DOZA-279018 format. One record per residue: residue in one letter; y negated, x, z of N, C-alpha, C, O in turn. Coordinates in steps of 0.05 Angstrom, whole numbers, padded with zeros to 5 digits. Example, Ala and Ser with C-alpha at 12.3 -4.5 7.8 and 13.67 -1.06 7.14 Angstrom:
residues 2
 rest    nc2    nc1    nc3   cac2   cac1   cac3    cc2    cc1    cc3    oc2    oc1    oc3
    a  00114  00264  00156  00090  00246  00156  00066  00264  00156  00066  00285  00169
    s  00045  00257  00142  00021  00273  00143 -00001  00258  00157 -00023  00268  00161
//
This chain:
residues 285
 rest    nc2    nc1    nc3   cac2   cac1   cac3    cc2    cc1    cc3    oc2    oc1    oc3
    m -01779  02795  01807 -01793  02781  01832 -01776  02745  01836 -01769  02730  01817
    s -01773  02742  01864 -01768  02720  01870 -01781  02694  01863 -01805  02695  01860
    d -01768  02670  01860 -01786  02647  01856 -01805  02641  01879 -01827  02633  01874
    e -01798  02645  01904 -01815  02642  01922 -01840  02665  01920 -01862  02657  01927
    e -01838  02686  01913 -01858  02708  01911 -01878  02697  01890 -01902  02698  01895
    l -01868  02687  01867 -01881  02677  01846 -01898  02656  01852 -01921  02656  01843
    k -01888  02633  01869 -01899  02609  01879 -01921  02621  01898 -01942  02609  01898
    g -01918  02642  01915 -01939  02658  01934 -01963  02665  01914 -01987  02658  01917
    m -01953  02680  01894 -01975  02687  01873 -01993  02665  01862 -02016  02670  01854
    a -01983  02639  01862 -01997  02617  01850 -02015  02615  01869 -02039  02618  01866
    q -02003  02607  01895 -02026  02601  01917 -02050  02618  01918 -02073  02608  01918
    k -02044  02646  01919 -02063  02664  01917 -02081  02662  01896 -02105  02667  01900
    y -02073  02654  01872 -02092  02647  01851 -02110  02629  01856 -02134  02632  01855
    i -02100  02611  01863 -02122  02584  01871 -02142  02593  01890 -02166  02588  01888
    e -02130  02607  01913 -02145  02611  01939 -02165  02634  01925 -02188  02634  01935
    a -02161  02650  01908 -02179  02669  01899 -02207  02657  01883 -02231  02663  01886
    i -02193  02638  01866 -02216  02620  01849 -02234  02606  01869 -02258  02608  01868
    n -02221  02591  01885 -02235  02572  01904 -02260  02592  01920 -02284  02586  01920
    n -02248  02616  01934 -02266  02630  01949 -02280  02655  01940 -02288  02673  01954
    d -02281  02652  01909 -02294  02673  01894 -02285  02699  01901 -02301  02717  01901
    d -02261  02702  01906 -02248  02729  01919 -02238  02745  01897 -02214  02741  01892
    f -02253  02766  01882 -02242  02776  01865 -02227  02795  01865 -02212  02800  01846
    d -02230  02811  01894 -02207  02827  01901 -02183  02816  01905 -02163  02830  01897
    l -02178  02792  01915 -02149  02782  01917 -02138  02775  01885 -02114  02776  01878
    l -02161  02766  01869 -02153  02761  01839 -02142  02787  01837 -02117  02785  01837
    a -02149  02809  01835 -02143  02836  01822 -02115  02842  01831 -02099  02856  01819
    e -02110  02830  01857 -02079  02836  01870 -02057  02822  01853 -02033  02827  01853
    i -02070  02804  01839 -02044  02788  01828 -02049  02784  01799 -02030  02771  01788
    v -02070  02792  01781 -02078  02795  01756 -02078  02821  01748 -02090  02838  01761
    a -02064  02828  01723 -02062  02856  01717 -02094  02858  01696 -02105  02841  01683
    v -02100  02887  01700 -02127  02893  01684 -02122  02886  01659 -02143  02876  01649
    d -02104  02887  01642 -02100  02881  01620 -02091  02854  01607 -02084  02849  01584
    f -02093  02841  01629 -02080  02813  01623 -02087  02796  01598 -02110  02789  01591
    k -02068  02791  01587 -02070  02777  01560 -02073  02745  01563 -02055  02732  01574
    d -02097  02733  01555 -02102  02703  01557 -02101  02698  01530 -02116  02709  01515
    q -02081  02679  01522 -02072  02672  01492 -02096  02650  01490 -02102  02646  01467
    a -02110  02638  01506 -02130  02620  01497 -02159  02631  01508 -02176  02617  01518
    q -02161  02659  01502 -02190  02671  01506 -02211  02657  01488 -02207  02650  01465
    v -02232  02655  01500 -02256  02642  01486 -02269  02666  01470 -02269  02688  01481
    a -02280  02665  01445 -02290  02682  01433 -02320  02690  01443 -02339  02675  01447
    g -02319  02714  01445 -02348  02723  01456 -02345  02736  01485 -02362  02751  01495
    m -02317  02726  01500 -02318  02733  01526 -02298  02760  01529 -02280  02765  01513
    a -02303  02775  01550 -02286  02801  01552 -02257  02790  01558 -02252  02767  01566
    s -02242  02811  01554 -02209  02807  01557 -02198  02816  01582 -02212  02832  01596
    g -02176  02809  01590 -02165  02820  01614 -02175  02807  01639 -02186  02785  01638
    l -02172  02818  01660 -02180  02813  01687 -02209  02805  01685 -02217  02784  01694
    e -02226  02825  01673 -02254  02824  01669 -02263  02792  01656 -02283  02779  01663
    g -02246  02786  01640 -02250  02759  01625 -02243  02737  01645 -02256  02716  01644
    a -02223  02738  01662 -02217  02721  01680 -02236  02716  01701 -02241  02694  01709
    k -02248  02739  01710 -02277  02739  01726 -02296  02720  01711 -02305  02699  01719
    q -02300  02730  01688 -02326  02722  01671 -02326  02689  01667 -02347  02676  01666
    a -02297  02679  01666 -02292  02652  01657 -02299  02638  01686 -02311  02616  01687
    h -02290  02649  01707 -02295  02634  01731 -02327  02633  01739 -02336  02612  01748
    v -02342  02654  01734 -02367  02654  01741 -02383  02637  01722 -02405  02628  01729
    m -02374  02632  01701 -02388  02617  01686 -02383  02586  01694 -02401  02569  01691
    l -02359  02581  01703 -02349  02553  01717 -02364  02551  01738 -02375  02529  01741
    r -02367  02568  01757 -02384  02565  01784 -02417  02560  01780 -02433  02549  01795
    s -02423  02572  01755 -02451  02573  01753 -02462  02538  01741 -02485  02530  01741
    a -02438  02524  01731 -02444  02498  01720 -02436  02478  01744 -02450  02458  01748
    f -02415  02484  01757 -02406  02467  01779 -02403  02485  01802 -02382  02496  01807
    p -02426  02487  01817 -02429  02507  01844 -02407  02503  01866 -02398  02521  01879
    d -02399  02475  01867 -02376  02463  01892 -02351  02466  01876 -02332  02454  01886
    v -02347  02481  01852 -02321  02474  01841 -02297  02480  01860 -02296  02501  01873
    h -02278  02461  01860 -02252  02470  01878 -02231  02460  01861 -02233  02443  01843
    f -02207  02475  01869 -02183  02465  01853 -02160  02463  01877 -02159  02477  01898
    t -02142  02444  01868 -02121  02432  01884 -02099  02438  01871 -02097  02432  01847
    l -02076  02453  01884 -02052  02460  01867 -02029  02440  01872 -02015  02439  01892
    d -02027  02425  01849 -02013  02399  01848 -01981  02404  01849 -01967  02390  01865
    d -01970  02425  01831 -01944  02432  01827 -01940  02458  01811 -01955  02464  01793
    v -01919  02472  01819 -01909  02496  01811 -01882  02494  01802 -01864  02481  01814
    v -01879  02503  01783 -01850  02504  01764 -01844  02534  01760 -01861  02548  01749
    v -01821  02542  01769 -01815  02575  01761 -01788  02575  01749 -01768  02564  01759
    e -01789  02589  01727 -01763  02596  01716 -01763  02628  01706 -01776  02633  01686
    g -01747  02648  01720 -01747  02675  01708 -01772  02690  01713 -01779  02690  01736
    d -01786  02701  01695 -01814  02713  01701 -01837  02692  01697 -01859  02701  01703
    q -01835  02668  01687 -01854  02650  01682 -01858  02630  01701 -01839  02624  01715
    l -01885  02618  01702 -01893  02604  01726 -01913  02581  01709 -01927  02586  01689
    v -01910  02558  01720 -01929  02539  01705 -01940  02524  01732 -01926  02512  01748
    m -01967  02528  01733 -01983  02510  01752 -01996  02493  01743 -02009  02497  01723
    r -01997  02467  01757 -02008  02439  01744 -02032  02439  01773 -02025  02440  01796
    a -02054  02437  01764 -02079  02434  01787 -02097  02416  01777 -02100  02411  01753
    t -02111  02404  01799 -02134  02388  01794 -02159  02402  01802 -02158  02416  01822
    g -02181  02401  01787 -02205  02413  01793 -02227  02391  01794 -02224  02369  01784
    s -02249  02398  01807 -02267  02377  01814 -02295  02396  01821 -02295  02420  01826
    g -02319  02379  01818 -02343  02394  01823 -02366  02381  01816 -02364  02361  01802
    t -02389  02388  01824 -02412  02372  01813 -02427  02385  01791 -02434  02408  01796
    h -02435  02375  01766 -02445  02384  01744 -02479  02392  01755 -02496  02375  01757
    k -02482  02416  01759 -02511  02423  01774 -02518  02448  01750 -02542  02455  01752
    g -02508  02458  01734 -02516  02480  01719 -02502  02477  01688 -02483  02462  01681
    d -02516  02494  01674 -02510  02489  01643 -02481  02495  01641 -02469  02513  01652
    f -02469  02472  01621 -02440  02476  01616 -02437  02475  01590 -02435  02453  01579
    f -02434  02497  01576 -02429  02500  01545 -02454  02486  01530 -02450  02473  01510
    g -02478  02491  01541 -02501  02478  01529 -02505  02451  01534 -02523  02437  01524
    i -02488  02443  01552 -02496  02418  01566 -02514  02417  01591 -02504  02426  01612
    p -02539  02407  01590 -02555  02413  01613 -02545  02399  01637 -02529  02381  01633
    a -02552  02405  01660 -02543  02394  01684 -02546  02361  01692 -02569  02352  01693
    t -02527  02347  01695 -02529  02316  01696 -02527  02309  01725 -02533  02286  01732
    g -02519  02325  01743 -02515  02312  01771 -02489  02302  01775 -02481  02296  01798
    q -02476  02298  01757 -02449  02279  01758 -02425  02295  01769 -02415  02315  01759
    s -02416  02280  01792 -02392  02295  01799 -02361  02288  01779 -02356  02265  01770
    v -02347  02308  01776 -02328  02302  01757 -02302  02313  01769 -02301  02329  01788
    k -02278  02303  01754 -02252  02311  01764 -02240  02314  01736 -02248  02303  01716
    w -02216  02336  01738 -02202  02337  01714 -02173  02353  01720 -02168  02364  01742
    t -02161  02351  01706 -02131  02363  01713 -02128  02381  01690 -02141  02377  01670
    g -02107  02406  01693 -02102  02426  01683 -02074  02439  01682 -02060  02433  01701
    s -02065  02453  01665 -02040  02467  01668 -02038  02490  01656 -02044  02491  01632
    r -02029  02515  01668 -02030  02541  01660 -02002  02553  01665 -01989  02554  01686
    i -01994  02562  01642 -01969  02579  01641 -01975  02607  01644 -01993  02617  01630
    l -01962  02621  01660 -01966  02650  01671 -01938  02666  01665 -01917  02655  01670
    r -01940  02690  01656 -01918  02712  01661 -01925  02732  01676 -01946  02744  01675
    a -01903  02738  01694 -01907  02761  01714 -01892  02785  01705 -01871  02782  01692
    a -01901  02811  01712 -01887  02837  01706 -01904  02854  01729 -01929  02856  01733
    n -01882  02863  01743 -01890  02887  01764 -01911  02876  01783 -01931  02889  01789
    g -01905  02852  01792 -01922  02841  01816 -01946  02830  01809 -01962  02821  01825
    k -01950  02829  01779 -01981  02817  01773 -01973  02802  01749 -01955  02809  01735
    f -01990  02773  01743 -01993  02767  01721 -02000  02781  01700 -02022  02792  01701
    v -01984  02783  01674 -01997  02797  01652 -02000  02781  01629 -02014  02791  01611
    e -01991  02757  01624 -01999  02742  01604 -02003  02709  01610 -01985  02699  01623
    g -02022  02695  01603 -02021  02670  01606 -02040  02649  01585 -02057  02656  01569
    v -02032  02627  01589 -02040  02606  01569 -02050  02578  01585 -02038  02571  01606
    n -02069  02566  01577 -02077  02539  01592 -02088  02518  01578 -02102  02523  01559
    e -02086  02496  01585 -02096  02470  01572 -02109  02450  01598 -02098  02444  01619
    f -02130  02446  01591 -02148  02429  01610 -02156  02405  01597 -02156  02404  01572
    d -02163  02385  01612 -02174  02354  01605 -02205  02361  01595 -02223  02350  01607
    q -02210  02376  01576 -02238  02381  01564 -02254  02352  01559 -02276  02346  01569
    v -02240  02338  01543 -02251  02315  01536 -02258  02294  01556 -02276  02278  01551
    g -02242  02293  01580 -02247  02281  01602 -02271  02289  01617 -02286  02273  01628
    i -02277  02316  01618 -02300  02325  01626 -02326  02313  01617 -02343  02305  01632
    l -02326  02313  01588 -02346  02306  01570 -02349  02279  01575 -02371  02271  01582
    q -02331  02264  01572 -02333  02232  01579 -02348  02229  01606 -02369  02216  01607
    q -02337  02239  01628 -02350  02238  01652 -02383  02246  01656 -02399  02234  01671
    l -02388  02270  01639 -02412  02278  01638 -02432  02257  01617 -02456  02261  01617
    g -02419  02238  01602 -02433  02221  01583 -02437  02234  01558 -02454  02225  01542
    v -02425  02252  01552 -02428  02265  01526 -02410  02254  01504 -02417  02254  01481
    v -02390  02246  01512 -02368  02236  01495 -02360  02206  01504 -02350  02203  01526
    p -02363  02185  01491 -02357  02160  01499 -02325  02156  01506 -02307  02167  01494
    p -02320  02137  01527 -02292  02131  01526 -02281  02119  01504 -02296  02108  01488
    f -02251  02121  01499 -02242  02110  01476 -02211  02101  01485 -02199  02110  01505
    t -02201  02083  01466 -02176  02074  01474 -02161  02090  01448 -02167  02085  01424
    p -02139  02111  01456 -02122  02122  01434 -02106  02104  01416 -02094  02085  01426
    g -02106  02108  01392 -02096  02094  01371 -02104  02065  01364 -02088  02051  01351
    g -02132  02054  01374 -02147  02031  01371 -02128  02007  01385 -02126  01985  01374
    a -02113  02013  01408 -02102  01995  01424 -02120  01975  01434 -02144  01980  01437
    a -02111  01952  01440 -02124  01928  01444 -02133  01936  01480 -02118  01950  01493
    e -02154  01927  01489 -02160  01931  01516 -02144  01912  01529 -02139  01890  01520
    s -02133  01922  01558 -02118  01908  01572 -02135  01879  01583 -02159  01876  01587
    d -02115  01862  01585 -02126  01833  01594 -02116  01827  01622 -02092  01822  01626
    p -02133  01827  01641 -02120  01826  01668 -02109  01795  01673 -02090  01794  01688
    a -02117  01775  01664 -02105  01747  01664 -02078  01750  01652 -02058  01744  01665
    a -02077  01759  01628 -02050  01760  01613 -02032  01780  01630 -02008  01774  01631
    n -02038  01797  01641 -02023  01819  01660 -02016  01802  01682 -01994  01805  01693
    k -02030  01787  01690 -02021  01773  01716 -01999  01753  01710 -01979  01752  01724
    a -02004  01737  01690 -01980  01718  01678 -01957  01731  01675 -01937  01719  01684
    i -01952  01759  01662 -01935  01773  01658 -01916  01779  01685 -01892  01777  01686
    v -01933  01786  01707 -01921  01793  01727 -01914  01768  01745 -01893  01770  01759
    q -01929  01746  01745 -01919  01722  01755 -01892  01713  01743 -01873  01705  01757
    r -01892  01716  01714 -01867  01710  01704 -01843  01721  01710 -01822  01708  01711
    l -01845  01747  01715 -01824  01767  01719 -01815  01757  01748 -01790  01755  01750
    y -01826  01753  01765 -01813  01741  01793 -01805  01712  01791 -01788  01705  01807
    d -01815  01694  01773 -01802  01667  01771 -01778  01669  01758 -01761  01652  01763
    e -01772  01688  01740 -01750  01686  01726 -01729  01703  01744 -01705  01698  01739
    e -01734  01718  01762 -01718  01731  01780 -01709  01708  01800 -01686  01708  01809
    n -01724  01689  01805 -01718  01666  01827 -01696  01653  01813 -01677  01645  01825
    k -01697  01651  01781 -01678  01636  01770 -01656  01647  01766 -01637  01635  01756
    g -01654  01671  01771 -01628  01689  01766 -01627  01701  01737 -01606  01709  01728
    n -01647  01701  01722 -01650  01705  01693 -01655  01733  01690 -01679  01737  01684
    l -01641  01751  01693 -01647  01780  01694 -01651  01793  01664 -01661  01815  01659
    d -01643  01776  01646 -01654  01784  01619 -01680  01784  01614 -01689  01793  01593
    a -01695  01774  01629 -01728  01774  01629 -01736  01800  01637 -01759  01808  01631
    i -01719  01816  01651 -01729  01841  01658 -01734  01859  01628 -01755  01871  01623
    d -01714  01859  01614 -01717  01871  01591 -01741  01863  01571 -01754  01878  01556
    e -01744  01836  01575 -01766  01831  01557 -01797  01834  01570 -01817  01833  01556
    l -01795  01836  01596 -01824  01838  01609 -01828  01869  01618 -01851  01877  01621
    m -01806  01887  01624 -01807  01916  01632 -01801  01930  01609 -01787  01921  01591
    s -01812  01953  01609 -01809  01975  01591 -01782  01992  01593 -01776  02001  01615
    p -01767  01996  01575 -01742  02010  01579 -01745  02038  01596 -01728  02049  01610
    t -01769  02047  01591 -01771  02078  01607 -01791  02070  01632 -01806  02088  01641
    f -01791  02047  01641 -01807  02039  01666 -01801  02058  01686 -01778  02067  01686
    v -01818  02066  01703 -01817  02087  01726 -01829  02071  01754 -01851  02059  01754
    m -01813  02073  01773 -01821  02058  01797 -01829  02083  01819 -01810  02099  01823
    h -01848  02089  01832 -01849  02105  01854 -01849  02095  01878 -01871  02087  01888
    g -01825  02093  01892 -01823  02075  01916 -01825  02089  01938 -01840  02108  01942
    d -01805  02075  01958 -01810  02087  01985 -01778  02091  01996 -01760  02092  01979
    a -01771  02093  02023 -01750  02103  02033 -01723  02090  02020 -01702  02103  02019
    l -01723  02070  02013 -01696  02057  02004 -01691  02064  01973 -01668  02069  01965
    a -01711  02064  01956 -01710  02073  01930 -01735  02092  01924 -01756  02081  01915
    p -01734  02120  01929 -01762  02132  01925 -01770  02135  01892 -01793  02138  01883
    i -01751  02134  01879 -01757  02138  01848 -01735  02115  01832 -01712  02113  01840
    t -01743  02103  01815 -01729  02083  01797 -01737  02089  01769 -01761  02091  01763
    v -01719  02092  01753 -01727  02096  01724 -01712  02083  01705 -01688  02089  01704
    g -01722  02064  01687 -01713  02046  01669 -01706  02020  01680 -01697  02017  01703
    s -01713  01999  01661 -01707  01975  01667 -01678  01961  01675 -01675  01940  01687
    d -01660  01977  01666 -01630  01974  01672 -01626  01979  01701 -01613  01964  01716
    s -01639  02004  01712 -01641  02008  01742 -01651  01987  01756 -01640  01981  01777
    v -01672  01976  01747 -01679  01952  01758 -01664  01925  01760 -01666  01909  01779
    k -01648  01922  01738 -01631  01903  01739 -01613  01902  01758 -01610  01882  01771
    e -01598  01928  01761 -01583  01936  01779 -01589  01934  01805 -01570  01928  01820
    s -01614  01939  01816 -01621  01936  01844 -01624  01907  01848 -01618  01896  01869
    v -01634  01894  01828 -01634  01862  01835 -01610  01849  01841 -01608  01832  01858
    r -01588  01860  01824 -01562  01846  01825 -01552  01852  01857 -01543  01836  01874
    m -01558  01876  01858 -01545  01887  01890 -01558  01872  01912 -01545  01866  01933
    v -01585  01865  01908 -01595  01852  01931 -01587  01824  01932 -01584  01815  01954
    r -01584  01809  01911 -01578  01784  01902 -01544  01777  01914 -01533  01756  01921
    t -01537  01798  01913 -01505  01796  01918 -01506  01794  01953 -01494  01777  01965
    a -01520  01813  01963 -01521  01805  01992 -01539  01785  02005 -01535  01778  02028
    f -01561  01774  01988 -01576  01751  01992 -01571  01727  01970 -01589  01724  01953
    p -01549  01712  01969 -01548  01698  01942 -01570  01678  01942 -01574  01667  01920
    d -01585  01670  01960 -01605  01646  01958 -01631  01659  01959 -01650  01644  01962
    l -01635  01686  01958 -01662  01700  01959 -01682  01688  01938 -01675  01683  01915
    v -01707  01684  01949 -01729  01678  01937 -01753  01695  01942 -01759  01702  01965
    v -01766  01701  01921 -01791  01724  01925 -01816  01704  01921 -01815  01685  01904
    s -01834  01708  01933 -01859  01690  01930 -01879  01712  01928 -01877  01734  01939
    i -01900  01703  01910 -01925  01720  01908 -01945  01707  01933 -01948  01683  01936
    e -01955  01726  01946 -01973  01711  01967 -02000  01718  01961 -02019  01704  01968
    n -02003  01744  01945 -02035  01749  01933 -02027  01766  01907 -02006  01777  01903
    m -02047  01765  01890 -02051  01780  01868 -02073  01784  01858 -02087  01765  01852
    v -02082  01814  01853 -02110  01822  01846 -02105  01842  01817 -02088  01860  01813
    a -02123  01834  01802 -02117  01847  01773 -02143  01858  01766 -02164  01847  01772
    a -02141  01884  01753 -02164  01895  01739 -02157  01917  01724 -02143  01934  01734
    g -02166  01917  01697 -02157  01935  01675 -02130  01932  01672 -02121  01909  01669
    d -02112  01954  01672 -02085  01952  01662 -02065  01948  01687 -02041  01947  01685
    k -02079  01945  01711 -02062  01943  01735 -02062  01919  01748 -02083  01907  01751
    v -02039  01907  01758 -02039  01884  01779 -02025  01890  01803 -02003  01900  01803
    a -02035  01885  01820 -02027  01886  01854 -02014  01860  01861 -02025  01839  01854
    t -01994  01861  01873 -01980  01834  01887 -01972  01842  01913 -01960  01863  01919
    r -01981  01821  01930 -01964  01823  01956 -01939  01803  01957 -01942  01780  01950
    l -01916  01813  01965 -01895  01795  01961 -01880  01789  01986 -01878  01804  02005
    r -01869  01766  01985 -01848  01760  02011 -01821  01752  01995 -01818  01735  01978
    w -01801  01770  02005 -01774  01754  01996 -01764  01741  02025 -01772  01748  02047
    r -01745  01722  02019 -01734  01708  02042 -01705  01697  02033 -01703  01687  02011
    g -01683  01699  02047 -01657  01697  02040 -01639  01701  02063 -01647  01711  02085
    t -01614  01694  02059 -01589  01695  02082 -01572  01717  02074 -01562  01719  02052
    w -01569  01734  02094 -01554  01756  02089 -01525  01752  02094 -01515  01754  02116
    t -01512  01746  02071 -01483  01738  02073 -01466  01755  02059 -01442  01751  02063
    g -01475  01774  02042 -01456  01796  02025 -01458  01821  02034 -01479  01824  02047
    g -01444  01842  02031 -01444  01869  02035 -01468  01881  02027 -01474  01875  02004
    f -01486  01898  02040 -01508  01912  02033 -01510  01942  02052 -01510  01942  02077
    m -01511  01960  02040 -01516  01988  02048 -01488  01995  02067 -01490  02011  02085
    g -01467  01984  02063 -01446  01985  02078 -01441  01968  02103 -01420  01970  02116
    l -01461  01951  02109 -01463  01936  02134 -01451  01911  02128 -01447  01900  02106
    t -01444  01903  02154 -01430  01874  02157 -01452  01852  02157 -01469  01852  02175
    p -01452  01833  02140 -01472  01812  02144 -01470  01796  02166 -01448  01790  02174
    h -01495  01787  02180 -01494  01775  02202 -01496  01738  02195 -01491  01720  02211
    g -01502  01736  02172 -01505  01704  02165 -01528  01688  02173 -01528  01663  02174
    k -01554  01707  02179 -01575  01696  02190 -01597  01700  02164 -01594  01718  02147
    e -01617  01684  02164 -01639  01684  02148 -01652  01713  02152 -01652  01722  02175
    m -01664  01727  02132 -01683  01749  02135 -01709  01743  02116 -01708  01729  02096
    t -01730  01754  02126 -01755  01761  02109 -01763  01782  02110 -01764  01794  02132
    w -01774  01796  02085 -01791  01821  02083 -01812  01823  02065 -01808  01810  02045
    t -01834  01836  02067 -01854  01839  02050 -01860  01867  02037 -01851  01888  02045
    a -01876  01865  02015 -01877  01890  01998 -01908  01888  01987 -01920  01867  01988
    i -01917  01907  01980 -01944  01909  01961 -01936  01924  01940 -01930  01948  01945
    a -01935  01915  01910 -01928  01931  01891 -01955  01933  01872 -01968  01912  01869
    v -01962  01954  01860 -01976  01958  01840 -01970  01964  01813 -01967  01988  01808
    n -01968  01945  01795 -01960  01947  01768 -01976  01960  01752 -02000  01956  01755
    r -01969  01976  01734 -01989  01984  01707 -01978  01969  01681 -01954  01972  01677
    l -01990  01956  01665 -01977  01943  01645 -01989  01961  01616 -02008  01976  01616
    d -01975  01957  01598 -01982  01969  01570 -01968  01956  01549 -01944  01957  01548
    n -01985  01940  01531 -01976  01925  01509 -01955  01903  01520 -01932  01900  01511
    g -01964  01891  01539 -01952  01868  01549 -01924  01871  01563 -01909  01852  01567
    k -01921  01895  01570 -01896  01907  01589 -01911  01922  01612 -01933  01934  01613
    i -01888  01917  01635 -01894  01933  01657 -01884  01957  01657 -01859  01958  01657
    v -01899  01981  01658 -01889  02010  01648 -01888  02025  01675 -01875  02046  01675
    e -01899  02017  01693 -01899  02036  01720 -01907  02020  01743 -01921  02000  01740
    r -01898  02028  01768 -01900  02013  01789 -01899  02033  01813 -01881  02049  01817
    w -01922  02030  01828 -01924  02041  01856 -01913  02019  01882 -01927  01998  01885
    f -01895  02022  01896 -01883  02004  01914 -01881  02012  01943 -01874  02036  01946
    n -01886  01998  01963 -01885  02005  01988 -01873  01972  02001 -01883  01950  01996
    s -01852  01976  02015 -01837  01947  02026 -01836  01954  02055 -01836  01978  02062
    d -01834  01936  02072 -01826  01938  02104 -01795  01940  02106 -01779  01921  02109
    v -01790  01965  02103 -01763  01974  02105 -01760  01977  02134 -01736  01975  02141
    f -01774  01980  02150 -01774  01985  02180 -01765  01957  02191 -01748  01955  02209
    g -01778  01935  02176 -01776  01906  02188 -01747  01900  02179 -01732  01889  02195
    m -01739  01907  02154 -01712  01903  02144 -01688  01916  02162 -01668  01903  02166
    l -01691  01944  02172 -01671  01957  02187 -01671  01936  02219 -01651  01930  02232
    q -01697  01931  02225 -01692  01918  02248 -01675  01893  02246 -01657  01888  02263
    q -01680  01876  02225 -01665  01854  02222 -01634  01858  02217 -01616  01842  02222
    f -01632  01883  02206 -01602  01889  02200 -01592  01895  02232 -01568  01890  02238
    g -01605  01904  02247 -01595  01910  02275 -01593  01939  02275 -01580  01949  02294
    l -01602  01956  02257 -01602  01980  02258 -01624  01996  02277 -01620  02018  02288
    i -01646  01982  02279 -01667  01988  02297 -01678  01969  02319 -01684  01946  02312
    p -01680  01975  02337 -01682  01955  02362 -01707  01946  02359 -01723  01962  02351
    p -01716  01915  02365 -01742  01904  02370 -01760  01928  02383 -01751  01945  02398
    m -01786  01926  02374 -01802  01939  02391 -01826  01921  02405 -01834  01900  02395
    g -01834  01932  02427 -01852  01914  02443 -01880  01921  02430 -01900  01909  02438
//
């Protein structure tokens, strides 16, 4: 089977589960399907898959799954999905709580002759129990709870040091495995070294660049900042010829910190405004 055919089977699998369509499920799951994670006491094969879903639907009548990602290699397919529902029925001996819960899960399936013949899955069982109030929240490894005030100070210092041209502070304040989920100019950035290279590139184009924090909001392990950069474009950037005028642009960054370092960031900036100031997009009324 082609990769696209297997991905189509994944879509059908989710559709069948969401709509209680066991006829559709039978089209893609073999009668003798082998579930490596089969629960003791439950039927095997296709009937077992049906039984597991009926049990889940009785506990969460509005259960719904969203397919988040599919990875295919050869005859194997990996599905990553998010499930959600309201606990209105018995769930492994836990009486209905009325709580709305959400969980993630992953499933590896092997296909043969147009049907899934073998599979195994893992899902966030403890997360479900925590949301139902059965298991208390916990911090793995006994790590200290995040301090929003301390996290704010770390983010503030990062930009203060960048304004001084001290890029070594990036190594001190950001994890070497840092990941940024960005926008058009930099959709993904991995590692503190990549951050330093980006800062150097921008500062070469804008030698007098200053970044200021206009607003900062923190809770838990996250710090959100509203940023503004201001500088004179005198150096090469994106292959463009500098016009020597002052430019300014803004951004909002949501940083996640762990053990005193920034480990992840979600970033959106005014790329549109920058391109207008570069002269690549005309001013709009």
